[in-house]
C-alpha positions in Angstrom: -48.0 10.9 50.2 -49.3 9.2 47.0 -47.1 9.8 44.0 -49.1 10.7 40.9 -47.9 8.7 37.8 -47.0 10.6 34.7 -50.0 10.3 32.3 -49.6 11.6 28.7 -53.0 12.6 27.4 -53.8 12.2 23.7 -56.8 14.0 22.2 -59.0 13.1 19.2 -57.1 13.1 16.0 -53.8 13.3 18.0 -50.8 11.1 18.8 -48.0 11.1 21.2 -45.3 8.8 22.8 -44.5 8.0 26.4 -41.2 6.9 27.9 -42.5 6.4 31.5 -45.8 6.3 33.2 -48.8 5.8 30.9 -50.5 7.3 27.8 -54.3 7.7 27.6 -57.1 8.7 25.3 -60.8 9.1 25.9 -63.9 9.2 23.8 -63.1 6.3 21.4 -66.4 5.7 19.6 -65.9 5.1 15.9 -62.3 6.3 16.3 -59.6 3.7 16.9 -56.8 3.9 19.5 -53.7 2.3 18.2 -50.8 1.6 20.6 -47.3 0.7 19.6 -44.8 -0.6 22.1 -41.2 -1.7 22.2 -40.7 -4.1 25.1 -36.9 -3.7 25.3 -36.8 0.1 25.6 -40.3 0.3 27.2 -41.2 3.2 24.9 -44.8 3.3 23.7 -47.1 5.5 21.7 -50.7 6.0 21.0 -52.6 7.4 18.0 -56.3 8.4 18.2 -57.3 7.7 14.6 -60.4 9.4 13.5 -60.8 8.5 9.8 -59.5 5.6 7.6 -57.8 7.5 4.8 -56.0 10.8 4.1 -57.3 10.7 0.5 -60.4 12.6 1.7 -58.3 15.3 3.5 -59.3 18.9 2.6 -57.2 20.8 5.1 -54.4 23.0 3.9 -51.9 21.6 6.3 -52.9 18.0 6.9 -53.2 16.7 10.5 -51.2 13.4 10.2 -52.7 12.0 13.4 -56.3 12.1 12.0 -56.0 9.3 9.4 -55.0 5.7 9.8 -52.7 5.7 6.8 -50.7 8.7 8.0 -51.0 8.4 11.9 -49.4 5.0 12.2 -46.3 5.8 10.1 -45.9 9.1 12.0 -46.2 7.3 15.3 -43.5 4.8 14.2 -41.2 7.7 13.2 -41.6 9.4 16.6 -41.0 6.2 18.5 -37.9 5.3 16.5 -36.6 8.9 17.0 -37.0 8.3 20.8 -35.0 5.0 20.7 -37.6 2.3 20.0 -37.0 -0.2 17.3 -39.5 -1.0 14.5 -38.4 -4.6 14.5 -39.4 -5.0 18.2 -42.7 -3.0 18.1 -46.0 -4.7 18.5 -49.5 -3.1 18.4 -52.7 -3.3 20.3 -55.9 -1.4 19.4 -59.4 -0.6 20.6 -62.4 1.3 19.4 -63.9 1.3 15.9 -67.5 1.0 17.2 -70.6 1.4 15.0 -72.1 4.0 17.3 -75.4 4.5 15.5 -77.8 2.2 13.7 -78.4 3.4 10.1 -81.2 2.0 7.9 -78.8 2.2 5.0 -75.6 0.2 5.1 -73.8 2.7 2.9 -70.1 2.4 3.1 -69.7 6.0 4.2 -71.7 5.3 7.3 -69.4 2.4 8.4 -66.6 4.7 9.8 -65.8 2.4 12.8 -65.3 -0.8 10.8 -63.4 1.1 8.1 -61.1 2.6 10.7 -60.4 -0.9 12.1 -59.7 -2.3 8.6 -57.4 0.7 7.7 -55.4 0.4 10.9 -54.9 -3.4 10.4 -53.8 -2.8 6.8 -51.2 -0.2 7.8 -49.8 -2.3 10.6 -49.5 -5.2 8.2 -47.8 -3.0 5.6 -45.3 -2.0 8.3 -44.8 -5.6 9.5 -46.0 -4.7 13.0 -47.7 -7.6 14.7 -51.1 -6.9 16.2 -51.0 -8.7 19.6 -54.5 -7.9 20.8 -57.6 -5.8 20.1 -60.9 -4.8 21.5 -62.7 -3.4 18.5 -66.2 -3.1 17.1 -69.4 -3.2 19.1 -71.6 -0.1 19.6 -70.1 1.4 22.7 -67.4 4.0 23.5 -64.1 3.3 25.2 -61.3 5.0 27.2 -57.9 3.3 26.9 -54.6 3.7 28.8 -51.3 1.9 27.9 -48.7 1.5 30.6 -45.1 1.9 29.5 -43.7 -0.4 32.2 -45.2 -3.5 30.5 -47.2 -2.5 27.4 -50.5 -3.5 29.1 -53.5 -1.8 27.5 -56.4 -1.0 29.9 -59.8 -0.6 28.3 -62.7 1.0 30.2 -66.3 1.3 29.0 -69.6 1.9 30.7 -71.2 -1.1 29.1 -68.4 -3.6 29.5 -66.5 -2.5 32.6 -62.7 -2.6 32.7 -60.2 -5.1 31.2 -56.6 -5.4 30.3 -55.2 -6.8 27.0 
């Protein structure tokens, strides 16, 4: 009998942590998947960041997972609550594609690149080193992080599969 590994699924504008098994999100186009991992406790987390800044939020009760500037601190809080240490955490990220070509290079159309920049800035602000990334391009990705070793598996139709 094949044992099914525990997979935590994270939706768009969502985040979660995993203590065993793996954590996965699909449909990363202009969105960025940010993973945080503590190698000592083997606790990891994933945020599926949709937009760069919560300054544009219009919702009554804000979805913290939706924005780079709120999702990453919230993920850190959940990881530390579960026993991970901020001082040992490192990050990997993927996504942030420019999915469509626009004749205008207006800043509001650059969601993918702006998401990447905002995620990098927030990680820097929290002193979390970014170990690896697979960002940009014009194609979608599915990512899965394994809690046993922090490995991030990235799959895309155009580029196949790779681990970072």
